[in-house]
N, C-alpha and C positions, 0 to 999 in steps of 0.2 A: 332547826337541828336535824332536818331530814337528811342532810349530807352525812351525818354520823351513821345513819342506817346504811347508806350506800358504802361508806367506808368499811363497816363491819362485813358487808356482803363481799367487798373486794378482798378483804383479808381471808374470808372463808374460801373464796375461789383460789387465791394464791396459795394459802396454807395447805389446802387439800391436794392441789395439783403437785406442789413441790414435795409433799410427804410421799405421795404416790411414786414420784420419780425416784426419790431416795430409796424407797423400799424395792422398787423394780431393779435399780442398779445393784443393791446389795444381793438380791435374789439371783441376778445374772452372774455376779461375781462368785457367789457360792456354788452355783451350778457349774460354772467354768472350772472351779477348783476340783469338783467331783469328777470331771471328765478330762483332766489334763492330758491323758494318753489317748483320747478319742481321735485326735487328728494325726497321730503318729502312724506312719506306714499306710495311710489311707489315701488312695489316688482317686479323686472325684471323677465319676463318669459324666458324660455330657448331660444326662437326665438329672443327675444329682446336682450338678452346678446350676442347671436351670431352676430346679425347685428351690434351692437355697437362695437364689437371687431374686426370683419373682413368683414363686409358688406354683400351684398346679397349672395355671394358665400359661406360664412361661414354658412349662414342659410341653404342653400342646403346641405352642408356637415353634419351638426349636425342632420338634418332631416333624411338623409339616414343612418347615424350611429344609430340613435334611432330606426328606423324601422328594421335595421339589427339585433340589439340587442334583439328585440322582435320577431325575426324570421318571420317578415312580408315582409322582403326584403332580398334577397340573394346577397351579394357583394362578388364576386369571386376575388381571388388574381390576376387573369389574367386581371382584369379591367372591368369586365362585371357586370351589375346589372340585377337581375331577380325578377319580382314581384311574391310574394307568396300569399299575401292577397291584392286583388285589391281595398279594401275599405279603403280609407284614413280617419283618425280620425279627421282631421281638414283640412282647406283649403291649408295649406302648404304641408301636406302629399299628398293631392289630386293633387297639382301642380307637385310634384315629380313623382307620378304615371303617370300623364298625359305626363310628359316629357319623360318617358321611352317608351311610345307609345303603340299602340294596340297589338303589338306582345308580350308584357310583358317582353321584354329583350332588352337591349341596353348597349353600352359602357358607363362608368361612366362619362367620360369627357363631352360629349354632354348633358347628363342628368343634370349634375351640372350647365352647362351654361344656359340651357333652364329654369330650376327651379329657378335659381337666377334672371332671367328676368321676372318671372311670375307676374301677376297682384297682387296676394296675397302678395308677398314680397314687391311690391311697396306700397301697402296699409299699411303694417307694417312700412315701412320707413316713410310714411306720418304721421302715428300716433306718432312715436318717435320724428319727427321734431316738430309736434304740441305740444308735451309735453315738448319741450325744451331739450330733451336728445340726439338728433342726430343733426349733422351738415347738413343744407339744401344742396341739390344737386345744384351745380353751385353757391354756396354762395360767390364765390371769393376766395381770398387767405386764406387758413387755416394756422394755426401755423405750422403744419407738412410740408405742401408744402413750406412755407417760409423758414423753417429750411433747407430743401433739397436744396433750391436755394442758401442759404448762403454757404452751404457746397460746392456746385458747384462753387460758386464765389471764395471761398478760394482756391480751386484747380486751377481755372483759373489764379488767381493772382500768385500762385506759379509757374505755367508754364510760365507765362509772365515774371516773375522775372528771372527764369533760362534762358529764351531766351535772355533777355536783357544782362545778364552777359556773355553769349556766343558770343554776337555781338562784333565786333571790336570797341573799343572806340577810336575815333579820336580827341576828344576835350581835352584829358588829364584828364578827370574826373576819379577819383579813382573807381575801381570796388566795393570796400567796401562801398563807398557812394551810388552807384547805388543800391546795395543790401539793404542798410538801407532805401532808399526811397520806395522800394517795400515791405519792412517789415511793413511799416505803414498800408497800406490797408489790408495786411494779418493779422496784429494784430487786426484791427477793426473787420474783419470777425470772427476770432477765439474768440474774446471777446464776440461778440454777441451770438455765439454758446454756450459759457460757461454760459452766463447769462440766455439764454433760457433753457439750461439744468437744471439750478438751480431753475428757476422761474416757468416755464410752462411745464416741463416734467411730464408725458409722452405725446408725440405728437400723436394725433389720427386723422385719416382721417374721421372717422365715428362718434365718440362720442363727444358730447359737454362736457365742464367741469363738468356739472351736471351728464351727463351720465357716465363719467369716475369715478366720486365718487361712483356711484351705482355699477359699475363694481368692484371697489376696495373693497367695502363692500361684494360683492358676493364672491370674491375669498378668503375672510377671514373666510368663514363659514367652519365648520368641514366637512371633507371628509370621504369617505368610502362606501357610498351607490350608487345606480344607478344614482340618480339625480346628485350627486356630480361628477360622472364620465362624464356624458353628459355636465354638466356645464363646466368642465375643457376642453372638446372638443370645446364647444362654445367659450370659452375665448382664448384658446391657439391654436386651430386648430387641424388638423389631427396628428400633432406631439405628441399630448397628448394621442393618442390611444396606449394602451399597447399591444394589440393583433397583432402580426406580420402579419398574413394573412389579417386581416381587414385593417391595415395600408397599406399593399401592394396593396390592391384594389384601393386605391386613388393615389398611387405613380407609378403605372404601366404605362410605357411610350413606350413599344415596338411597339405598333401600334397606333400612333396618329390619332385621328378622323378628318374627313373632311366632311363638308356639301356640 
């Protein structure tokens, strides 16, 4: 009867994960009700769109890309950043220049990490949280995190079920019946994922439902100019960069940095 213990463990994984997902969805809906006017009359800046899409690291990325496009920062395909114009036009750019250091040259990976943790980015995050557009740091279970837990639970249930079927059955219980018992928690997990996909997708680690609506409106604007290009980088990340050498500057991994 060892398979019964595995079944109880499978139900524990599935039940806990699905409960967490339901609570996260309810909390998200309640928070969205409280800030129904948060997205009215608010036009996202480039930095705000980057933060809501990819967090602090995305803000650093889009800032470096913007400066590189203006020839104020040189991003080499070998993964190095060189300051051309040391005068930052705003506090985010100043944070990037400061992260490069007094020598005016540094590898991109540490610059990205330092700029993402700068005080200017934290203030940006606080403003977005205050406006109801971003998820507060340490706010507990978000829908995205809960969905990932349900996926992990579904995988765990499948593994436990296969393990139970491979165990020798000494009580005469048909293996088909054992498999059906494990199919129940698996069906629960998959059903929760399907409902979440239909009701609360997309799942965002950074943007609140109000923030996601603004991002959706932003991506529907006509493209073709420099602003649209930078907006696509802010929303989609470096994969939106069409210039091979510029994209290679961020993806170069031959010499990983160490502090």
